[in-house]
Every structure is written in C-alpha cells, then in structure tokens.
C-alpha positions in Angstrom: 113.7 152.7 106.4 111.5 155.2 108.3 108.3 153.8 109.4 104.9 155.4 108.6 104.0 158.3 111.0 100.5 159.3 112.1 100.8 163.1 112.4 98.2 165.4 114.2 98.4 169.0 113.3 96.2 171.3 115.5 95.2 174.9 115.0 92.3 177.0 116.2 92.4 179.6 113.4 90.2 179.6 110.4 91.9 177.0 107.8 89.7 178.1 105.0 91.2 181.4 104.9 94.3 182.9 103.0 96.2 184.2 105.9 99.7 182.8 106.8 99.0 180.1 109.3 96.0 178.8 107.3 98.1 178.5 104.0 101.1 177.2 105.9 99.1 174.3 107.8 97.3 173.2 104.7 100.5 173.2 102.7 102.4 171.3 105.4 99.8 168.8 105.9 99.7 167.8 102.1 103.6 167.7 102.0 104.1 165.8 105.3 102.6 162.7 103.7 105.7 162.0 101.7 108.1 159.8 103.5 111.6 161.0 104.7 113.3 158.4 102.7 112.7 156.9 99.3 112.1 153.5 100.8 109.7 154.8 103.6 106.1 154.4 104.0 103.7 157.4 103.2 102.7 159.2 106.4 99.2 159.8 107.4 98.3 163.4 108.5 95.3 164.7 110.1 94.7 168.3 110.6 92.3 169.1 113.6 90.8 172.6 113.7 87.6 174.4 115.4 84.5 174.3 113.2 83.9 177.8 112.1 81.0 177.3 109.6 78.0 175.2 110.5 77.7 174.0 106.8 81.4 172.5 106.8 81.7 168.9 106.6 83.2 167.1 109.5 86.1 165.7 107.6 87.5 167.1 104.3 90.3 165.4 102.1 93.2 167.6 101.5 95.3 165.1 99.5 96.1 161.4 99.4 96.9 160.6 103.1 95.9 164.0 104.5 92.6 165.2 105.9 91.2 168.0 107.9 88.7 167.3 110.7 86.4 170.1 112.0 85.6 169.8 115.8 82.7 171.4 117.5 84.1 173.8 120.3 82.0 176.6 120.7 79.7 178.6 118.2 80.5 177.8 114.6 81.8 181.1 113.6 85.1 183.0 113.7 85.8 184.2 117.3 88.3 186.9 118.8 90.8 185.5 121.1 88.9 186.6 124.2 85.9 184.5 123.3 88.0 181.7 121.8 89.8 180.9 125.1 86.2 180.2 126.7 86.1 177.1 124.5 89.7 175.8 124.8 88.4 173.1 127.2 85.8 171.9 124.8 88.3 171.9 122.0 90.7 169.9 124.2 87.9 167.3 125.2 87.4 166.7 121.6 91.1 166.2 120.7 91.2 163.8 123.7 88.3 161.7 122.6 89.9 161.4 119.2 93.3 160.6 120.4 92.4 158.1 123.1 91.7 155.0 121.0 92.6 154.0 117.3 93.1 157.5 116.2 96.2 158.1 118.6 98.7 159.9 116.5 102.7 159.3 116.9 103.3 163.2 117.3 101.1 166.2 117.7 102.3 169.5 116.2 100.2 172.6 117.2 100.1 175.8 115.4 99.3 179.3 117.1 99.2 179.7 120.8 95.5 179.0 121.3 95.7 175.7 119.4 98.7 174.9 121.4 96.9 175.6 124.7 94.4 172.8 123.8 96.7 170.2 122.3 99.5 170.5 124.8 97.6 169.5 127.9 96.0 166.4 125.9 99.3 165.3 124.5 100.9 165.4 127.9 98.1 163.6 129.3 98.2 160.8 126.7 102.2 160.8 126.7 102.3 161.7 123.0 105.5 163.8 121.6 104.3 167.3 121.3 105.7 170.1 119.1 104.6 173.8 118.9 104.9 176.5 116.3 103.8 179.9 117.3 103.8 181.9 114.1 104.7 185.0 116.0 105.1 185.5 119.8 103.2 188.2 121.9 106.3 190.3 122.4 107.2 190.6 118.8 103.5 191.6 117.8 103.2 194.0 120.6 106.4 195.7 119.3 104.7 195.8 115.9 101.7 197.5 117.4 99.4 194.5 117.2 96.9 194.3 120.1 97.5 190.9 122.2 95.7 189.1 124.8 96.9 190.2 128.2 97.6 186.6 129.4 99.2 185.5 126.0 102.9 185.9 127.3 102.4 183.8 130.3 100.4 181.0 128.5 103.0 180.9 125.5 105.7 180.2 128.2 103.5 177.5 129.7 102.9 175.8 126.3 106.6 176.0 125.7 107.4 174.2 129.1 105.1 171.5 128.1 106.5 170.9 124.5 109.3 168.5 123.5 110.1 170.6 120.6 109.5 174.2 119.5 109.7 175.1 115.8 110.6 178.6 114.9 110.0 180.0 111.3 113.3 182.2 111.2 116.4 183.0 113.2 114.8 186.2 114.7 111.8 184.3 116.1 114.2 181.5 117.5 116.0 184.2 119.4 112.8 185.6 120.8 111.8 182.1 122.1 115.2 181.7 123.8 114.5 184.9 125.5 111.3 183.5 126.8 113.3 180.9 128.7 113.0 178.1 126.1 116.2 176.1 126.1 118.0 176.5 122.8 118.3 172.7 122.1 114.4 172.5 122.2 114.3 175.2 119.4 114.5 174.1 115.9 114.2 176.6 112.9 112.2 175.3 109.9 111.4 178.2 107.5 108.1 178.7 105.7 107.9 177.3 102.1 106.5 178.4 98.8 104.3 176.7 96.4 106.5 176.4 93.3 103.6 175.2 91.1 101.5 178.4 91.8 104.3 180.8 92.1 106.8 180.4 89.1 108.4 182.6 86.5 106.2 181.0 83.7 102.6 181.7 83.5 100.1 184.4 82.7 100.6 188.1 83.7 98.5 191.1 84.1 98.4 194.0 81.7 101.0 196.7 82.4 102.4 199.9 80.7 105.9 201.1 79.6 107.1 202.1 83.2 109.1 199.6 85.2 106.8 198.3 88.0 107.4 198.0 91.8 105.1 195.8 93.5 104.0 195.8 97.3 101.8 192.9 98.6 100.5 193.6 102.3 97.4 192.6 104.0 97.5 195.7 106.3 98.5 198.9 104.3 99.7 200.8 107.3 101.7 197.9 109.0 103.0 197.2 105.3 104.7 200.8 105.6 103.1 201.8 102.2 103.8 205.4 103.1 107.5 205.1 103.1 107.4 203.3 99.6 105.3 206.3 98.4 107.9 208.8 99.8 110.7 206.6 98.1 108.9 206.8 94.8 109.9 210.5 94.7 113.4 209.4 94.1 112.4 206.8 91.3 110.9 209.0 88.7 110.3 206.6 85.9 108.6 203.7 87.9 105.3 202.9 89.0 104.2 201.4 92.2 101.2 198.8 92.3 99.9 197.9 95.8 97.9 194.7 96.4 96.2 194.5 99.9 93.9 196.3 102.3 90.1 196.3 101.5 88.5 194.7 98.6 88.7 196.8 95.3 85.2 197.8 95.5 85.6 199.3 99.0 89.1 201.3 98.2 87.0 204.6 97.9 85.6 204.4 101.4 88.5 203.1 103.2 90.2 205.9 105.5 93.8 204.2 105.2 93.6 204.3 101.3 92.2 207.8 101.4 95.1 208.9 103.6 97.6 207.4 101.5 96.2 208.6 98.3 96.5 212.2 99.8 100.1 211.7 100.6 100.8 210.5 97.0 99.1 213.6 95.6 101.3 215.7 98.1 104.4 213.9 96.9 103.3 214.3 93.1 103.5 210.6 92.5 99.8 209.8 92.6 99.7 209.2 88.8 102.3 206.5 89.2 100.7 204.8 92.1 98.0 202.0 91.7 95.9 200.6 94.6 94.5 197.1 93.6 92.9 196.3 96.8 92.8 192.9 98.5 93.6 190.0 95.7 92.9 186.4 95.8 96.1 184.6 96.2 95.7 182.7 93.0 96.0 186.0 91.2 99.0 187.2 92.9 101.5 185.5 90.4 99.8 187.3 87.5 100.9 190.6 89.3 104.3 189.5 90.6 105.3 188.5 86.9 104.8 192.2 85.8 107.3 193.3 88.6 110.9 194.6 88.1 111.2 194.6 91.9 109.1 193.6 95.0 109.2 196.0 98.1 108.8 194.6 101.7 109.5 197.5 103.8 107.6 196.8 107.1 109.9 197.4 110.0 108.2 194.8 112.3 106.8 191.2 111.9 106.9 191.1 107.9 104.9 188.3 106.4 107.3 185.6 105.6 105.5 184.3 102.4 105.6 187.5 100.6 109.4 187.6 99.6 109.4 183.9 98.9 106.3 184.3 96.3 108.1 187.2 94.6 111.4 185.3 94.4 109.6 182.3 93.1 108.3 184.4 90.3 111.8 185.5 89.5 111.4 189.0 91.2 114.3 190.5 93.3 113.1 191.8 96.7 114.0 195.1 98.3 113.5 194.5 102.0 114.1 195.7 105.5 116.3 193.0 106.9 113.9 192.2 109.8 112.0 188.8 110.8 112.0 186.2 108.0 113.0 188.6 105.5 116.6 188.8 106.9 116.9 185.0 106.1 115.1 184.7 102.9 116.5 187.7 101.0 120.4 187.5 100.4 121.5 191.2 100.3 123.0 191.8 96.8 122.4 188.4 95.7 118.6 188.0 95.5 117.8 191.5 96.4 118.7 194.4 98.5 118.6 195.0 102.3 117.6 198.5 103.0 117.1 200.5 106.4 113.4 200.6 107.6 111.6 204.0 107.3 114.5 205.6 105.3 112.7 206.7 102.0 115.5 208.7 100.5 118.1 205.8 101.0 115.5 203.2 99.8 114.4 205.2 96.7 118.0 205.9 95.6 118.8 202.2 96.0 115.9 201.2 93.9 116.8 203.7 91.1 120.4 202.5 91.1 119.3 199.0 90.8 116.8 199.6 88.1 119.4 201.2 85.9 121.9 198.3 86.2 120.1 195.7 84.0 122.8 193.0 84.1 122.7 193.2 88.1 118.9 193.0 88.1 118.9 190.2 85.8 121.5 188.2 87.9 119.4 188.8 91.1 116.3 187.7 89.3 117.8 184.3 88.4 119.3 183.9 91.9 115.9 184.8 93.6 114.1 182.1 91.6 116.7 179.5 92.1 116.7 180.2 95.9 113.0 180.1 96.2 113.0 176.7 94.3 115.9 175.1 96.1 115.6 176.3 99.6 112.1 176.9 100.3 110.3 174.2 98.2 107.5 172.6 100.1 108.9 169.2 99.7 112.4 170.4 101.5 110.4 172.2 104.3 108.4 169.0 104.8 111.5 167.0 105.0 113.1 169.4 107.6 110.0 169.2 109.8 110.1 165.4 109.7 113.8 165.6 110.8 112.7 167.9 113.5 110.1 165.5 114.7 112.6 162.6 114.7 114.5 164.3 117.6 111.6 163.8 120.1 109.9 160.6 118.6 110.7 157.4 120.6 113.5 155.2 118.9 111.8 152.2 117.2 112.2 149.0 118.8 115.0 146.8 117.2 113.6 143.8 115.2 114.9 140.7 116.7 117.8 139.3 114.9 117.8 135.7 114.1 121.4 134.3 114.2 122.1 132.2 110.9 123.0 128.5 111.5 126.5 127.9 110.3 127.8 124.6 108.9 129.7 124.1 112.3 126.8 124.4 114.4 124.7 122.2 112.0 127.5 119.5 112.3 127.5 119.6 116.0 123.7 119.3 116.2 124.1 116.2 114.0 126.7 114.6 116.3 124.3 115.0 119.3 121.5 113.2 117.3 121.0 109.6 119.0 121.5 106.9 116.4 118.6 104.9 115.4 118.7 101.4 116.5 117.8 99.0 113.7 
C-alpha cells in the first residue's frame, strides 16, 4: 500500500491560459490526486504559481485534493522572461515560507525553467526531493527560430545539477537533456496526456461540405509550416484544408502572416479550398477535428505534443513530420503517416494516396483512437509520473514487527511463574 503524498507543482507561467504548459500542469494536478494503487491513500496536490491577475483569488480549487495557489512575486500581470527573472527571488521566498512549516511537501515538481529556478533552490535548502520538467530546452527552441534568453542554457544546466529527477516529454527531449550533461539514469520519459472526456470520437461536429477535410491546428501559422500544407494541397485536388490558429477570427483580415498565406494560396490556385478559422477555444477543437479525414502536423521543429494526441483521440489519423513528440505519438502506417518535413510534393501525394484507400484510412482511425485512449490517457500519465517520483522519494520506514507469541513460548513463561504459597 502506497502512503499519501503531498505533491507541490511549481510553474511561473500563466496557468489560466490555453498553452501547452498551462493545460498540462492543470491536468496533471487533477490526475495526480489518484493513488498509485487501488488500496493507496489519495494524494494531495498543490500548484504554486505567480499571481498574474490582481483579481485572482489566493487559492483556487482544481479538484478534490488539488488546489492552485497564487503567490505574489512582482507585478500582477504577465511578464516576459527578462522581467520575470527579476522576481525569481520573491517567488522563491514565498515558496520557502509555504514549505517551511506544515505545508512542507513530500516532493516538488517544477515546470519550465523559470519555475525550476525558484523551486530548485528552496527544495535543496529544505532537503525536499526535486523533479524538473522543462517543456522544451533552449537549444531546441533556438533551432526552431524561437528567441531565447541569453542565460537560459546555463541556468537550465544549473537546475538539472540540483534536480534528483528530470522528466522529459518525449525521447528527443531526453536525448537533448543527456547532451546537456544530465546523467541518463536521472532522466525519465513521461509523455503528455490527452483529455479523453473532451477529445473523443463521439460528440457534436462543425458543419462541413462534401470535400474530404484536412485539418491543421497550430498557435503560430508560420512555425506550423502552413505554407508547406498549402503547397501540398496542389496534389490533393478533391480535399479542403481547414486551419485553426493564429489571430482571433475577427483579426484575420489585418494579420500580415494570414495575408501572406492567402496570397500564396491564390498563386497555387487552392484558395477556394482553404479555410482560415483563426484562433479557436480549446473546447471547440473536438467539433472541428471530428469533421476531418486527416490531421496535418508538419512543423519541422518543436511540434506541439498535444495536437496529434487530440486528433487521434477524435479518431483522426495524423500525417506528421517525425520530430519531437510526434515521432513517438504517431505510429507510421498504423495511426497515421510519417512524411519528410518541407517536402510538399511528397506530402501531397502521400495524402492523396491515403485518402483513396478507404479501408486503410478506417483502420488508421480505429488504431489512432485506441492508442490515444490506452497509451496517453491522463490516468496512465499520472501513474507514470508517480512511479518516476518513487525513484527519488525516501524509502518509507518499516513498521515495527511484533513477534507472535507461540504456544511453546507461552508454556515456558508459565513454568517461570513462581507458585503461589497457600
């Protein structure tokens, strides 16, 4: 029987948002409350974050046994990394105050490098086991063209040196962590999960026409390589492409990236088969995905790990460049196709061929939903996270064993009893 754990999750990101780290931390907090074994005690989980809204309550209930605590560290608004680093000491002081008394956790799990910077020092000072999740390291983000803080590489390595456990989201990230100098035994791979209640095959769908629909979901339309998808559409003449992401729908006409992509679609003579939907709330994505024959994830660097999983959970096979988490999540010719990044002719022909093979496509759909449900359920990801924690938690003290009194021992004790003198 596993004892109840008091788990502290720490993140300096905006946990009210719909970006990857925010969703992952909230889902993980709710899921970690479940005990590792059926006869175990439910765990207590507290998420500590920096207050980013003055009106936000100090403590917010996420689920039974899970709560989010807003700590005051700097101005109550979102801050870029440069400014956020100036308030790391204040964030750490608040964590120290919470953990020095009755609120001391059994393990601290930080998310993101700035959250890790604050939590690592306090955990080491108080001798609390410390785990770190980066959600992307500086070197990989720099290759993807994302601006990174000049000191981030050095600070990420310093956090890793102070961690008892580093959790990677996929095999490629684990390799990057080892290249940073982290010992391989200290790295555990625990993938991202998908909310099977929200993303499922059954449920309402958006209206659609008679064409086979391809769907792309990406926050950044340029980083998501929408241009390659548009070029591939030339070779898929009877399909349409619906693109969710970028600015809000009402701002699409004024966005320079959308304008540039629209011109490209017109030059390629596919504009009548391309739909820009703008940024959609996450709760609406299942309605879009259920209309798709295929989902496209073509970004060559740092793809969002959740996008293929959400599509697969809705029974949609995924055509993806095999990089990052996509290489682990999508099984080539089982739950979708692996295609070379930046090769629109090859990608387009592969899509056209798959759309023409109805039986194969249907088999991929069944396998995709089954894999998302069985391998990437939130319950399984939480259990794998708890097992990773067990590697660095101190062994529980054995309960004292009371030796049972046997009949022979009882008889000897009776013999030693002095007789009563009448």
